[in-house]
Structures are given as structure tokens and as C-alpha cells.
N, C-alpha and C positions, 0 to 999 in steps of 0.2 A: 423541849426536843433533846434529847439524851444523844451526845455525839459518842462515837467508840473512837476509841483509839488503836490506830494500827502502824507498825513500824513497816519500811520499804518490802520486807521480805514478806509480810501477811499481805501486803497491797498486792505485791507479784502474784502471790498466790491464786488470790481472788480474781485478777485479771487476767491470769492463766485460765482457770477454771471456767470464765465466759466466752474466752476463746474455745475451750472445748466443746461448752454449751451449743455455739454457734452452728457446732458439727450437725445439730438436730433441726435446724433451720429447713424448712420445707414449706415452700409457696403452696403447695397443692392442699394443704392441712386446712379443712373448715376451719372458719373463726369458733363455732361453738365446740371444736376440740383440742383449741388453745386455751392456756392458763390466761383466766382473766380476758380473753378474747384479743389478747397483743402476742403478736409474732414472736417468734424467738428473737431474731434481730433487731426489732424495735425494743424490745424487753432490756436485751445486752447494751444497746446504745444509750437507752435510759438509767441502767445503772453506773455506765461506766460515767457519764454526764454527772451523775449525782457524785461519783468518788472524786472525780476531777475537781469538781465546784468546791465539795468540804477540804479535800487535803491540799488544794491547789498545788497540784502534782499531775502531769499529764501522762497518759499513755505510753507515748513515745518515749517520755523520758525514763519511766521504769522499765521498759524494754531495753533500753540502752544498756543498762544494769547486765542483762544476760549474756551479754559478750564478753 
């Protein structure tokens, strides 16, 4: 497996983009219209978990840098 290297700013951009993507979550969308049959919420959570497990950095930690 090839790992990509991101700095904190890049990770923050990715996680902010995921937050924006959550705006498209709609429980009413039929499964056959979802990318891979997975809801936006489940997809975002899966991506966040993978980022946090690889980078050993929490979403909350990155959010703290915004203030």
C-alpha cells in the first residue's frame, strides 16, 4: 500500500471538504442513486476514520487549529 503524505494544512482542507460534502447527505435518496450504494454520511465517516488511523491525528485536533 502506498501512503500519501499530507501536512496539517492539507489534512484540514480534506476534512473541511468532507464537512461541505455532508451538506449533500439526504436519507431520502434511494440506494441505487448513491455512489457505491453508500450514504454520504457513511462515506464521510469511513474516510475520516481512515485518515485518523493513518495519520494518528484526530479530527477534533485539526479543528482546534482553526481558532
